[in-house]
C-alpha positions as CSV (number, residue, x, y, z in Angstrom):
1,X,-10.6,-12.3,-14.1
2,X,-7.3,-11.7,-16.0
3,X,-7.6,-11.5,-19.8
4,X,-6.5,-14.7,-21.6
5,X,-3.6,-13.0,-23.4
6,X,-2.1,-11.7,-20.2
7,X,0.4,-13.6,-18.0
8,X,-1.1,-14.9,-14.8
9,X,0.1,-16.1,-11.4
10,X,0.7,-19.7,-10.7
11,X,-1.0,-21.6,-7.9
12,X,1.9,-20.9,-5.5
13,X,1.8,-17.3,-6.2
14,X,-2.0,-17.2,-5.8
15,X,-1.8,-18.7,-2.4
16,X,0.9,-16.2,-1.4
17,X,-1.3,-13.3,-2.5
18,X,-4.3,-14.7,-0.5
19,X,-2.1,-15.1,2.5
20,X,-0.9,-11.5,2.2
21,X,-4.4,-10.1,1.8
22,X,-5.6,-12.1,4.8
23,X,-2.7,-10.9,6.9
24,X,-3.4,-7.2,5.9
25,X,-7.1,-7.7,6.7
26,X,-6.5,-9.3,10.1
27,X,-4.1,-6.6,11.1
28,X,-6.4,-3.8,10.0
29,X,-9.5,-5.3,11.7
30,X,-7.6,-5.5,15.0
31,X,-6.4,-2.0,14.6
32,X,-10.0,-0.8,13.9
33,X,-11.2,-2.5,17.1
34,X,-8.3,-1.1,19.2
35,X,-8.8,2.4,17.7
36,X,-12.5,2.4,18.6
37,X,-11.7,1.2,22.1
38,X,-9.1,4.0,22.6
39,X,-6.2,1.6,22.8
40,X,-4.0,3.4,20.3
41,X,-2.2,6.7,20.8
42,X,-3.6,8.1,17.5
43,X,-6.0,7.4,14.8
44,X,-5.4,5.0,11.8
45,X,-6.3,5.1,8.1
46,X,-7.1,1.5,7.2
47,X,-6.6,-0.4,3.9
48,X,-9.7,-2.7,4.3
49,X,-11.1,-3.4,0.8
50,X,-8.0,-2.4,-1.1
51,X,-5.8,-5.4,-0.3
52,X,-5.7,-6.9,-3.7
53,X,-3.7,-4.0,-5.1
54,X,-0.8,-4.2,-2.7
55,X,-0.8,-8.0,-2.9
56,X,-0.9,-8.2,-6.7
57,X,1.9,-5.7,-7.2
58,X,4.3,-6.4,-4.3
59,X,4.2,-10.2,-4.7
60,X,6.4,-9.6,-7.8
61,X,9.0,-7.3,-6.1
62,X,12.2,-8.2,-4.3
63,X,13.7,-6.5,-1.3
64,X,15.9,-4.6,-3.7
65,X,12.9,-3.0,-5.4
66,X,11.6,0.1,-3.8
67,X,8.1,1.3,-3.0
68,X,6.6,4.5,-1.6
69,X,3.2,4.6,0.1
70,X,0.5,6.9,1.5
71,X,-1.1,7.7,4.8
72,X,-3.0,4.5,4.2
73,X,0.2,2.5,4.2
74,X,-0.2,-0.6,6.4
75,X,-1.1,-2.8,3.5
76,X,1.8,-1.8,1.4
77,X,4.2,-2.3,4.4
78,X,3.0,-5.8,5.0
79,X,2.8,-6.8,1.4
80,X,6.4,-5.7,0.9
81,X,7.5,-8.0,3.6
82,X,7.4,-5.7,6.6
83,X,7.2,-7.3,10.1
84,X,3.7,-7.4,11.6
85,X,5.3,-7.2,15.1
86,X,7.3,-4.1,14.2
87,X,4.4,-2.4,12.6
88,X,2.0,-3.1,15.5
89,X,4.6,-1.8,17.9
90,X,5.2,1.3,15.8
91,X,1.5,2.2,15.6
92,X,1.4,1.9,19.4
93,X,4.4,4.2,19.8
94,X,6.8,1.6,21.2
95,X,10.6,1.4,21.1
96,X,10.4,-1.9,19.3
97,X,8.5,-0.3,16.4
98,X,10.0,-0.2,13.0
99,X,10.7,3.5,13.5
100,X,11.2,3.1,17.2
101,X,7.7,4.6,17.8
102,X,8.7,8.0,16.2
103,X,6.7,7.5,13.0
104,X,3.4,6.0,14.0
105,X,0.7,4.8,11.7
106,X,1.2,7.2,8.8
107,X,5.0,6.7,8.6
108,X,5.8,3.0,8.8
109,X,8.9,2.3,6.8
110,X,11.5,-0.5,6.4
111,X,14.3,0.4,4.0
112,X,15.8,-3.2,4.4
113,X,12.6,-4.4,2.6
114,X,12.6,-1.6,0.1
115,X,9.7,0.1,1.8
116,X,10.7,3.7,1.7
117,X,7.8,4.8,3.8
118,X,4.2,5.6,4.2
119,X,3.7,9.4,4.1
120,X,1.3,11.7,5.8
121,X,1.8,14.3,3.1
122,X,-0.6,13.8,0.1
123,X,1.5,13.1,-2.9
124,X,4.6,12.8,-0.7
125,X,5.8,9.6,-2.3
126,X,6.0,10.8,-6.0
127,X,9.4,12.5,-5.8
128,X,10.8,9.8,-3.5
129,X,9.8,6.9,-5.8
130,X,11.1,8.8,-8.9
131,X,14.4,9.4,-7.1
132,X,14.6,5.7,-6.3
133,X,13.9,4.9,-9.9
134,X,16.8,7.2,-10.9
135,X,19.0,5.4,-8.4
136,X,17.9,2.0,-9.8
137,X,18.8,3.1,-13.3
138,X,22.3,4.3,-12.2
139,X,22.9,1.0,-10.5
140,X,21.9,-0.9,-13.6
141,X,20.8,-4.1,-11.8
142,X,17.2,-4.1,-13.0
143,X,15.6,-2.7,-9.9
144,X,12.3,-1.0,-10.1
145,X,10.4,1.6,-8.0
146,X,6.7,1.6,-7.4
147,X,4.7,4.6,-6.3
148,X,1.3,3.9,-4.7
149,X,-1.0,6.9,-4.4
150,X,-4.6,7.8,-4.2
151,X,-6.9,9.6,-6.6
152,X,-6.7,12.7,-4.5
153,X,-2.9,12.9,-4.9
154,X,-3.3,13.1,-8.7
155,X,-4.2,16.7,-8.2
156,X,-0.8,17.6,-6.7
157,X,1.6,19.4,-8.9
158,X,4.5,17.0,-8.2
159,X,2.5,14.3,-9.9
160,X,2.9,16.0,-13.3
161,X,6.5,16.9,-12.6
162,X,7.5,13.3,-11.8
163,X,5.5,11.8,-14.7
164,X,7.5,14.2,-16.9
165,X,11.0,13.4,-15.6
166,X,10.3,9.6,-15.4
167,X,9.2,9.7,-19.1
168,X,12.1,11.9,-20.3
169,X,14.7,9.8,-18.5
170,X,13.0,6.4,-19.0
171,X,13.1,5.6,-15.4
172,X,12.0,2.2,-14.0
173,X,9.1,3.7,-12.1
174,X,5.6,2.3,-11.9
175,X,2.9,4.7,-10.8
176,X,0.0,2.9,-9.2
177,X,-3.1,4.9,-8.6
178,X,-5.5,3.3,-6.1
179,X,-8.6,5.1,-7.1
180,X,-11.1,4.5,-4.3
181,X,-13.4,7.3,-5.4
182,X,-12.8,9.6,-2.5
183,X,-10.2,12.1,-1.3
184,X,-10.9,12.1,2.4
185,X,-14.6,13.0,2.6
186,X,-15.0,14.3,-1.0
187,X,-16.1,12.3,-4.0
188,X,-13.2,12.5,-6.5
189,X,-15.6,13.2,-9.4
190,X,-16.4,16.6,-7.8
191,X,-12.7,17.8,-7.6
192,X,-10.9,16.0,-10.5
193,X,-11.4,17.1,-14.0
194,X,-11.1,14.5,-16.8
195,X,-9.7,11.1,-16.3
196,X,-6.6,10.6,-14.1
197,X,-5.1,8.0,-16.5
198,X,-5.2,10.5,-19.3
199,X,-2.7,12.7,-17.5
200,X,-0.1,9.9,-17.8
201,X,-1.0,9.3,-21.4
202,X,-0.1,12.9,-22.2
203,X,3.6,12.0,-21.4
204,X,3.6,9.0,-23.6
205,X,3.6,6.6,-20.7
206,X,2.0,3.2,-21.2
207,X,-1.2,3.1,-19.2
208,X,-3.3,0.3,-17.9
209,X,-6.7,0.2,-16.2
210,X,-7.5,-2.8,-13.9
211,X,-10.1,-4.0,-11.4
212,X,-8.3,-3.3,-8.2
213,X,-10.4,-5.9,-6.4
214,X,-9.2,-8.7,-8.6
215,X,-5.8,-9.9,-7.3
216,X,-5.1,-12.0,-10.5
217,X,-5.9,-9.0,-12.7
218,X,-3.7,-6.7,-10.7
219,X,-0.9,-9.3,-10.8
220,X,-1.2,-9.7,-14.5
221,X,-1.2,-6.0,-15.2
222,X,1.7,-5.2,-12.8
223,X,3.8,-8.0,-14.4
224,X,3.7,-6.2,-17.7
225,X,4.8,-2.9,-16.1
226,X,7.5,-4.5,-14.0
227,X,8.9,-6.4,-17.0
228,X,9.1,-3.2,-19.0
229,X,10.8,-1.4,-16.1
230,X,13.4,-4.1,-15.6
231,X,14.2,-4.2,-19.3
232,X,15.0,-0.5,-19.3
233,X,11.9,0.6,-21.3
234,X,10.8,3.2,-18.8
235,X,7.8,4.0,-16.6
236,X,4.2,2.7,-16.6
237,X,1.0,3.9,-15.1
238,X,-1.7,1.6,-13.6
239,X,-5.1,2.9,-12.4
240,X,-6.7,0.3,-10.1
241,X,-10.4,0.8,-9.3
242,X,-11.1,-0.1,-5.7
243,X,-12.8,1.0,-2.6
244,X,-12.1,1.6,1.1
245,X,-14.8,-0.2,3.0
246,X,-14.1,1.7,6.2
247,X,-14.0,5.5,6.5
248,X,-11.1,7.8,5.7
249,X,-10.0,7.3,9.2
250,X,-11.4,5.3,12.1
251,X,-12.5,8.2,14.3
252,X,-14.3,10.1,11.6
253,X,-17.7,9.4,13.0
254,X,-16.9,11.6,16.0
255,X,-16.4,14.7,13.7
256,X,-18.9,14.2,10.9
257,X,-22.5,15.2,11.4
258,X,-23.8,13.5,8.3
259,X,-22.4,10.6,6.2
260,X,-20.6,11.4,3.0
261,X,-21.1,8.0,1.4
262,X,-24.5,6.3,0.8
263,X,-24.9,3.1,2.9
264,X,-26.0,1.2,-0.2
265,X,-22.7,2.2,-2.0
266,X,-20.7,0.7,0.9
267,X,-22.8,-2.5,1.0
268,X,-22.4,-2.9,-2.8
269,X,-18.6,-2.8,-2.5
270,X,-18.8,-5.2,0.5
271,X,-20.3,-7.6,-2.0
272,X,-17.1,-7.2,-4.1
273,X,-14.8,-7.9,-1.1
274,X,-11.5,-8.8,-2.8
275,X,-10.5,-11.4,-0.2
276,X,-13.8,-13.3,-0.1
277,X,-14.0,-13.4,-3.9
278,X,-10.4,-14.5,-4.3
279,X,-10.7,-17.2,-1.7
280,X,-13.8,-18.5,-3.4
281,X,-12.0,-18.5,-6.7
282,X,-9.1,-20.5,-5.3
283,X,-11.4,-23.1,-3.8
284,X,-13.5,-23.4,-7.0
285,X,-10.3,-23.9,-9.0
286,X,-8.9,-26.5,-6.7
287,X,-5.9,-24.4,-5.7
288,X,-7.1,-24.4,-2.0
289,X,-9.7,-26.1,0.0
290,X,-12.2,-24.7,2.5
291,X,-10.1,-26.3,5.3
292,X,-6.9,-24.5,3.9
293,X,-8.8,-21.2,4.1
294,X,-9.9,-21.8,7.6
295,X,-6.4,-22.8,8.7
296,X,-5.0,-19.6,7.1
297,X,-7.5,-17.5,9.0
298,X,-6.4,-19.1,12.3
299,X,-2.7,-18.5,11.4
300,X,-3.4,-14.9,10.7
301,X,-5.3,-14.4,13.9
302,X,-2.4,-15.9,15.8
303,X,0.2,-13.6,14.1
304,X,-1.9,-10.6,14.9
305,X,-2.5,-11.6,18.6
306,X,1.2,-12.3,19.0
307,X,2.0,-8.9,17.5
308,X,-0.4,-7.1,19.9
309,X,0.9,-8.8,23.0
310,X,4.5,-8.1,22.0
311,X,3.7,-4.5,21.3
312,X,1.8,-4.0,24.6
313,X,4.8,-5.5,26.5
314,X,7.3,-3.4,24.8
315,X,8.7,-0.2,26.4
316,X,8.1,3.3,25.1
317,X,11.0,5.1,23.4
318,X,13.6,6.8,25.7
319,X,12.7,10.3,26.5
320,X,15.9,11.5,24.9
321,X,15.4,9.7,21.6
322,X,13.6,12.6,19.8
323,X,16.5,14.9,20.7
324,X,19.1,12.4,19.6
325,X,17.3,11.9,16.3
326,X,17.0,15.6,15.7
327,X,20.5,16.6,16.7
328,X,23.9,15.0,16.5
329,X,27.3,15.8,17.9
330,X,29.1,14.3,15.0
331,X,31.1,16.7,12.9
332,X,30.5,16.3,9.1
333,X,33.6,17.1,7.0
334,X,32.9,18.8,3.7
335,X,35.5,17.6,1.3
């Protein structure tokens, strides 16, 4: 629950966050099923269990605000307003995909929505988000930039470089660490010295810790950071404790001889499922009814099914697309 002295979302915003989380979950569960059945051209890294972070942050952003994501980027894409149909087609490598099938699961992007891209490079979003923050400052319209990253990316050198420049230049950048406790198959405690949040404190950046499975708490914490950024007061750092219920990627069981996570740990986090808990909270508070929740579930199922059917019916990219994207006949004049 959010602390009493923090701002909180109103009922309309709460319902929107629940809708976003349920859309993400429905899409990811279908992708899990399709991946295991061999219906996708590649593997997928799913966001199941972490939905409250994307929903709580992105529900307060506009299309003019920018975000960068990770290899686990479907949730951020959808929370930022990306099209489910375009995302599903992209993951299936179709020409109607948001990147015309050239990016795939780890590179979904939609600049029109301010989603500057998921990124297969660990820590690849740091510099992009910081550059977007610099652009927002130059424009002077109150835009903000949000960099989502995992605990593993905090050990990349560019993390420290971008914290430094964001602090020195007072850029409107919000660094959101989705700490799910694992870097691929390795417990973060075995490879990360100290506390990640203390690295941002060293640069004098305001820092916040939050339960990443509590959408209201994420919303409240993000609202403070977003308000500071829009007011020209510089960057903030948020560490959201969360957990990916599924594996690092869906096909990992085919390459791992022994589990790297205890079964009881996974089940304990299932008990803290952010969507189930949030839906229960909204029903208990009278914001929604059980019938409303059931209707929402049916709506999400229909959206996902329509997205799958459209993607399966779509053509693959033209054979010459890769060449045309790589090379151009246009002459660029250097003035």
